[in-house]
C-alpha positions as CSV (number, residue, x, y, z in Angstrom):
1,V,-140.0,-154.7,-33.4
2,L,-139.9,-158.1,-35.8
3,R,-143.6,-159.3,-33.7
4,F,-145.0,-155.4,-34.7
5,V,-143.5,-155.5,-37.9
6,F,-144.6,-159.4,-39.3
7,D,-148.2,-158.1,-37.3
8,G,-148.4,-155.4,-40.0
9,A,-147.4,-157.5,-42.8
10,I,-149.9,-159.6,-42.0
11,A,-153.0,-157.0,-41.4
12,T,-152.2,-155.0,-44.6
13,Y,-152.3,-158.9,-46.7
14,R,-155.2,-159.0,-45.0
15,R,-156.7,-156.5,-46.5
16,D,-154.7,-157.0,-49.7
17,R,-152.6,-159.4,-50.4
18,V,-151.2,-158.1,-53.5
19,Q,-149.7,-155.3,-52.2
20,G,-149.2,-157.6,-48.4
21,F,-147.4,-160.4,-49.0
22,P,-144.3,-158.6,-50.3
23,L,-144.1,-157.3,-46.7
24,V,-145.0,-160.9,-45.2
25,R,-142.2,-162.2,-46.6
26,N,-139.7,-159.6,-45.5
27,A,-141.1,-159.8,-42.8
28,W,-140.8,-163.5,-42.0
29,L,-136.9,-162.8,-44.1
30,E,-136.0,-161.0,-41.1
31,I,-137.4,-163.0,-38.6
32,E,-135.4,-165.7,-39.6
33,T,-132.2,-163.7,-40.0
34,A,-132.5,-162.4,-36.5
35,F,-132.5,-167.1,-35.7
36,Q,-129.8,-168.1,-37.6
37,P,-127.1,-169.7,-35.5
38,Y,-124.5,-167.8,-37.4
39,R,-123.6,-163.7,-39.0
40,M,-123.1,-163.2,-42.6
41,I,-122.3,-159.8,-43.3
42,E,-121.8,-158.0,-46.7
43,A,-118.2,-156.8,-46.7
44,E,-120.0,-153.3,-48.7
45,N,-121.8,-152.9,-45.6
46,A,-119.8,-151.6,-43.5
47,I,-120.4,-148.9,-40.5
48,H,-117.3,-147.1,-41.5
49,H,-113.9,-147.8,-43.4
50,T,-110.8,-146.9,-44.9
51,F,-111.2,-148.4,-48.0
52,G,-111.5,-146.7,-51.6
53,T,-114.9,-147.9,-52.7
54,S,-117.0,-150.1,-53.2
55,R,-117.4,-151.8,-56.4
56,R,-120.2,-153.0,-58.3
57,D,-119.9,-157.0,-59.3
58,L,-122.5,-159.5,-60.4
59,A,-120.4,-162.2,-59.1
60,A,-120.4,-160.8,-55.5
61,S,-122.9,-162.1,-53.5
62,G,-124.6,-159.3,-52.8
63,G,-123.7,-157.5,-56.2
64,A,-121.0,-156.0,-55.2
65,T,-116.7,-155.8,-52.6
66,L,-115.5,-153.8,-51.1
67,W,-112.9,-152.5,-52.5
68,L,-109.3,-151.2,-52.1
69,H,-106.8,-150.6,-55.2
70,T,-104.7,-148.1,-54.8
71,P,-100.5,-147.0,-54.7
72,L,-101.0,-144.5,-51.2
73,K,-99.9,-145.9,-47.9
74,P,-101.7,-146.6,-45.6
75,T,-101.8,-143.9,-42.4
76,G,-103.3,-143.1,-39.2
77,E,-104.8,-146.5,-38.4
78,G,-104.7,-148.0,-41.9
79,Y,-107.1,-150.2,-44.2
80,Y,-109.4,-151.6,-42.1
81,A,-113.0,-151.3,-41.8
82,R,-115.5,-151.8,-39.1
83,Y,-118.5,-154.0,-38.7
84,T,-121.5,-154.4,-36.2
85,L,-122.4,-157.9,-34.6
86,N,-125.2,-159.1,-33.1
87,I,-124.3,-162.8,-31.5
88,R,-128.0,-164.6,-29.5
89,T,-126.0,-167.5,-27.5
90,E,-122.8,-167.6,-26.2
91,S,-120.8,-170.0,-27.6
92,V,-117.6,-170.5,-29.6
93,Y,-117.7,-168.8,-32.6
94,N,-115.3,-169.3,-36.1
95,L,-114.9,-166.3,-38.2
96,Y,-114.6,-166.3,-41.8
97,L,-113.7,-163.8,-44.8
98,A,-115.0,-164.4,-48.3
99,C,-112.5,-162.6,-50.6
100,R,-110.1,-162.1,-54.1
101,V,-106.7,-162.7,-53.4
102,R,-103.9,-161.4,-55.0
103,P,-100.7,-164.0,-55.9
104,P,-97.8,-162.9,-52.9
105,K,-95.2,-160.4,-53.7
106,N,-91.6,-162.3,-53.1
107,G,-93.9,-165.4,-51.6
108,T,-94.8,-163.3,-48.7
109,P,-98.7,-163.1,-48.5
110,D,-100.6,-159.7,-47.5
111,S,-102.5,-160.5,-43.8
112,I,-105.9,-160.0,-42.6
113,E,-105.8,-158.6,-38.7
114,W,-109.6,-159.1,-36.3
115,Q,-110.5,-157.4,-33.8
116,I,-113.6,-157.7,-31.6
117,F,-114.6,-154.9,-29.0
118,S,-117.3,-154.7,-26.6
119,S,-118.4,-151.6,-28.2
120,T,-117.3,-148.4,-30.1
121,E,-115.6,-146.9,-27.5
122,E,-113.5,-149.6,-26.1
123,K,-110.1,-149.6,-26.7
124,T,-108.5,-152.8,-25.8
125,P,-110.1,-155.7,-27.8
126,L,-112.0,-158.5,-26.2
127,A,-110.3,-161.2,-29.0
128,K,-108.1,-161.0,-31.7
129,G,-105.8,-162.6,-34.3
130,M,-104.1,-162.1,-37.6
131,V,-103.5,-164.7,-40.6
132,P,-101.7,-164.6,-44.2
133,L,-104.1,-164.4,-46.9
134,D,-102.8,-167.9,-47.9
135,T,-105.3,-169.8,-50.8
136,S,-104.4,-173.4,-49.7
137,K,-105.7,-172.1,-46.5
138,A,-109.7,-171.8,-47.9
139,V,-112.4,-174.0,-47.5
140,S,-114.6,-173.1,-50.3
141,S,-114.4,-170.9,-53.4
142,Y,-116.6,-169.5,-55.7
143,A,-118.0,-167.1,-58.6
144,D,-114.2,-165.4,-60.3
145,R,-111.8,-166.2,-58.2
146,F,-113.6,-165.5,-54.4
147,I,-112.2,-167.7,-51.6
148,W,-113.8,-168.5,-48.0
149,L,-110.6,-167.4,-45.7
150,P,-110.6,-169.1,-41.7
151,L,-109.7,-165.9,-39.7
152,G,-109.7,-167.7,-35.9
153,N,-112.3,-168.6,-33.3
154,T,-113.4,-166.8,-30.3
155,T,-116.3,-167.7,-27.7
156,L,-118.6,-164.6,-27.5
157,K,-121.6,-163.7,-25.2
158,A,-125.0,-163.1,-26.6
159,G,-124.7,-159.4,-26.8
160,D,-123.6,-156.7,-29.5
161,Y,-120.0,-156.3,-30.4
162,L,-117.9,-154.8,-33.0
163,L,-116.1,-156.3,-35.0
164,Q,-113.4,-154.5,-37.3
165,L,-111.0,-156.4,-40.1
166,R,-107.3,-154.9,-41.1
167,Y,-105.8,-154.8,-44.3
168,L,-101.7,-155.4,-43.6
169,P,-100.0,-155.3,-46.7
170,A,-96.7,-157.6,-47.0
171,E,-93.3,-156.1,-46.6
172,G,-92.2,-154.1,-49.7
173,Q,-95.6,-153.5,-50.7
174,N,-96.2,-150.6,-53.1
175,H,-99.5,-151.1,-54.9
176,F,-102.7,-151.7,-52.1
177,Y,-105.1,-154.4,-53.3
178,A,-108.2,-155.8,-51.6
179,E,-111.4,-157.1,-52.4
180,W,-113.9,-158.1,-49.7
181,D,-117.3,-159.9,-50.3
182,M,-118.8,-161.1,-47.1
183,L,-118.4,-162.1,-43.7
184,L,-119.5,-165.2,-41.5
185,V,-119.3,-165.7,-37.9
186,A,-121.0,-168.7,-37.2
187,P,-120.2,-171.5,-34.7
188,P,-118.4,-175.3,-35.2
189,G,-120.1,-177.2,-37.8
190,I,-121.9,-174.3,-39.7
191,V,-119.2,-173.8,-42.7
192,P,-118.9,-171.2,-45.6
193,R,-120.4,-172.8,-48.9
194,G,-119.8,-170.3,-51.6
195,V,-122.3,-167.2,-52.5
196,I,-124.9,-169.1,-50.6
197,P,-126.0,-169.1,-47.1
198,P,-125.2,-172.2,-44.9
199,T,-127.4,-175.2,-43.4
200,Y,-127.1,-176.4,-39.9
């Protein structure tokens, strides 16, 4: 598919450089993204979520965040977001979340539970973990109070997966807040660098 798109862009460029240049540029960026050893996902681009909305924010990587700000207690499966994840090479992968974190109430921070499934129909995760939203664990920060938090790691084979993140409020919480900007799934040696893509 990528080759077909690129060939079409080149053909257009040969006929009309003004019209063809943006097509070639976009096709090249798609190819580059497909072959990167890491996956960077905008949090607001979840395939499904139970957060309130996405919120425009010029300080965020894509100009928006996935945003939850409500006094309503979570029901059913709680507050979660699901993402498709395509892995090209078998390896150990580290998971990171870029988010804003509020000061913990009574010293107990909110938490994030992550799960990776082999498909949308699967009920048992291939991998899972849970981490507190502790700012002291941040590996990087950027813009207006965004921090990159490590969530954990797991070994994944090449293929398509479903990544689910669930916001777990601290005990006794009566107002629920979460603001996520992006996710990074990367092999060891690749770490977040603020709002710009990591080097490798």
